[in-house]
Residue, then its C-alpha position, 0 to 999 in steps of 0.5 A: m504324116i500320122k505314120k511319122g508321128l507314130f514312129f516318133f513316139t514309138g520309138i520315144l517309147l522304146l527309148i525312155g524305156c531301154k534298160m541300158h542292155h545295149a546301145a540305142y540309136l534314135l533320128t527324128e525330124n524337129k516337129f517344132s518351128l523356132n517360134e513354136i520352141k519359143e513359146k514353150r519356152a517361154e511357158v516353163m521360164k514363167l514358173n516362180d524358182s522361189l521354192y529353190k533355196y539359194k545355198k552356198f558351198s566353200y571349197k578351198d579358196s572358193i565359193l560355189n552357188y547354186r539353189i536346191l529344191e527339195p522333195v515336195s513331202l520328206q519322209e523320215e524313212k526314204n531316201y531321194p535321188l539327187v538330181i544335179i543341172f549343170p548350167h550353160s553358158f548364160g548361167v555363168g555368174n555370182d547372182n545365184k539366179s542366171q542358172m535359173t532357165t529351162l531345166p532347173k525350171f522343168w523340176l517346179q512343175e506340180k506333175v514332175r515334183d509329185k510323180y519324181p520326188a528328187y532333190v535338185v540342184a541347180i548349179q551356177y559356176p562363176i566362170r565357164s566350166s568347159n571351153y572349146l578349142f578347136d584341133e585342125s588336125r583332128q577337127m575336133y574339139s578339144v574341151p579342157d576341164n578346171y578347177c569347176l569339176e573337182v569342186t562340183s565332186e566334193l559339192i556332190k560328196s557333201l549333199t549326200q553326206q547332209l541330205k537323205v540322197d539315195k547313192n546309187r540314184i545320183y543324176g546329171i543334167g546339162f545342157s550346151m556348156g552344161g552337158s560338156t562338162i558332164y562329159n569332161l566330169l566323167a571322164k575324170s571320175p566316172d562312178i560319180l553319177n549313176a545316169s546322166v543326160s548331155i544335150a548339145g554337148i561337147p565331149d573332149k578330143d581325148v574323150s577317155e574309154r572311162m566317160a560312159k561307164s554308167p547310162i547317159w542319154i546323148i542328145h543333139g539337134n543336127a542343125d546346131t551351128e555352135n555346138p556342131v553334132a559331129s563332136d557327138r558323132m565322133l564320140v558315138k563312133y568312139l563308143k561303138k568302137m569300145n563297145n560301150k553299151n551304156y549310152i543312148y544316142w538321139e539325134i534331131s534332125g533340124l533342130e538348132h542350138t536349143i532344148y528340144p521342147d519334149l525334154y521339158d514338155t513331157d517327162m520323158i528325162p526324169k523318167w529315163l533317169f529314174n528307171s536307168k540301171 
C-alpha cells in the first residue's frame, strides 16, 4: 500500500512538472470511495461565489452569460492569466448561476487565489455546447460544434482587449460537456488557448490534427459509463500517430463520471497550467 501511494504521488509530481517536451502517460487507481468524493465535492461547493461578478456578452443576436473572478490585488504594471471554465451539462441555462460548480469554486480558495492570481471566467451556455452522436461504423462519437464556439472565441477576444490579460497565458478547463467543447474549440481555433485541461470529455470522431497544438492535459476515469473512456483512448492513439507531443494523458482506474478530488483538493491544475510551455 505504501509503495502504491509513493508511485501515485511520484507520478503526479512528474506529470504536473512536465514541460511538454514529450508526451506523457499515467495510469493510477482511484483512491476515493463514492461517498468520499461526494463529501469532498460538497466542501468546495460550500464556498460563497459572490466574488464572481455577473456579466453578459452580446454577440450578433445572442447573449452569453458569464461570471468573472478578478485577481486578489490588481497591479497596474502587470498582466494576468485568463482562465476560461467551460460548463458541463448541468451548467446550461440562463440564470448565470448554475455553472458555478466545482471547477469555478475551486478558484475561490484563498490559497489558490494568492498563489495563482488570474482572471477566472465561468461561462454559462443557454444550450448544450456539445452533443454526442454515435457512429456505429467507427464505434466513435461525433461531437458537432455550434455557435457556442464562435461566441466563446469572440468573448475571449473581447476580454483580452478589455482586461489586463497576458495574451500568452490564456487557459481552458472543462469537465464532461465542457471538456468536449474544449476539443471542438481547439480543432476550430488551435491557437486560442495556450494550455487546457479536458476532464471526461469526448473528442469528435473526425478530430483535427490541429487540435493539440498547444499543451493539453487529458484526464478520464476508465469506469465512466456516461462518457466512455474509449473516445479519449482513441484520441491519444491519434495524437501518437500524428507524432504530437503536446499532450499528457492521465487515466484513473475505477473512477466513474466525476472530477477526481485531487484536481480540486490540491493545486495541481493551476500549477500545471501556469507552468506549461
